[in-house]
matplotlib code that plots the C-alpha trace (Angstrom):
import matplotlib.pyplot as plt

x = [-17.9, -15.2, -13.0, -9.1, -7.2, -3.5, -1.2, 1.4, 4.0, 2.0, 1.9, 5.7, 6.3, 4.4, 6.3, 9.7, 8.5, 7.6, 10.9, 13.0, 11.1, 11.5, 15.3, 15.8, 13.7, 11.4, 8.7, 6.1, 7.2, 6.9, 3.4, 2.4, 3.8, 2.3, -1.1, -1.1, -0.3, -3.1, -5.4, -4.5, -5.3, -8.7, -9.2, -8.3, -11.0, -13.6, -13.1, -10.3, -10.8, -10.7, -7.6, -5.2, -3.2, -2.9, 0.4, -0.5, 3.1, 3.8, 0.5, -2.8, -5.1, -2.5, -3.3, -1.0, -1.5, 1.2, 1.4, 4.3, 7.3, 5.7, 3.2, 0.6, 0.1, -3.4, -6.0, -9.8, -11.4, -14.5, -16.5, -15.1, -12.8, -9.3, -6.4, -3.1, -0.4, 2.7, 3.6, 7.0, 9.2, 9.2, 12.9, 12.7, 12.9, 9.1, 8.6, 11.1, 9.7, 6.3, 7.2, 9.5, 6.5, 4.0, 0.9, -1.7, -2.2, -1.5, -3.7, -5.0, -5.3, -8.5, -8.5, -11.6]
y = [1.8, 0.5, 3.0, 2.9, 2.9, 3.2, 2.2, 4.4, 2.3, 2.7, 6.4, 6.6, 4.4, 6.9, 9.6, 7.9, 7.0, 10.8, 12.0, 9.4, 10.4, 14.0, 13.6, 11.4, 12.9, 16.0, 17.4, 17.0, 13.2, 12.7, 14.1, 12.1, 8.8, 9.7, 10.1, 7.0, 5.0, 6.6, 6.0, 2.4, 2.2, 3.5, 1.1, -1.8, -0.7, -0.7, -4.6, -5.9, -9.5, -8.9, -6.7, -8.2, -11.4, -13.4, -13.4, -16.3, -17.4, -14.1, -13.7, -15.5, -12.6, -10.5, -9.3, -7.4, -5.2, -4.1, -0.5, 0.4, -0.9, -1.1, -3.5, -2.3, -4.8, -4.8, -6.7, -6.6, -5.8, -7.3, -4.2, -4.7, -1.6, -1.9, -1.5, -0.5, -2.2, -1.4, 0.0, -1.6, -1.6, -4.9, -5.4, -5.2, -8.3, -8.3, -10.8, -9.5, -5.9, -7.1, -9.1, -6.4, -4.0, -4.5, -3.4, -5.1, -2.3, 0.9, 4.0, 4.3, 7.3, 7.4, 8.2, 10.3]
z = [-1.5, 1.0, 2.6, 2.3, 5.7, 5.8, 8.7, 10.0, 8.1, 4.7, 5.2, 5.8, 2.7, 0.6, 2.0, 1.2, -2.3, -2.9, -1.5, -3.5, -6.7, -6.0, -5.3, -8.3, -10.8, -10.0, -7.8, -10.8, -11.3, -7.6, -7.5, -10.5, -9.1, -5.5, -7.3, -9.2, -6.1, -4.2, -7.2, -7.0, -3.4, -4.4, -7.2, -4.8, -2.3, -5.1, -5.6, -3.4, -4.3, -8.1, -8.3, -5.6, -5.4, -2.4, -0.6, 1.8, 1.9, 3.9, 5.8, 5.6, 4.9, 2.9, -0.6, -2.8, -6.1, -8.2, -9.4, -11.5, -9.5, -6.1, -4.5, -2.4, 0.4, 1.9, 3.9, 3.7, 7.1, 8.6, 7.6, 4.0, 4.4, 2.9, 5.1, 3.3, 5.2, 3.1, -0.2, -1.1, -4.1, -6.0, -5.6, -1.7, 0.6, 0.9, 3.4, 5.9, 5.4, 6.0, 9.1, 10.5, 10.6, 13.2, 11.5, 13.7, 16.5, 14.5, 14.1, 10.6, 8.3, 6.4, 2.8, 2.0]

ax = plt.figure().add_subplot(projection="3d")
ax.plot(x, y, z, "-o")
ax.set_aspect("equal")
plt.show()
């Protein structure tokens, strides 16, 4: 199975989502939502071309998968691993958020 790699921006996104959910609702709800996002990332890695839709209007090799109110943006690497680029709320200005983050030369966090 392909591995899931997170850019630094994607890790920051997860952290911000957890903190927002904790502040707005509760620690338990933040944990549940965080876990569902990470599970969705694993699901995408299992079959990235089946679950994601293309976002070629933003970037040629960009895919996105909707999970609750967020979109997990990713690309499939040459070795078939999945690189999670950003995890953004559906109401955000997606195109500018993707372009404003240089995700091309970042260190990746590997999800085991």
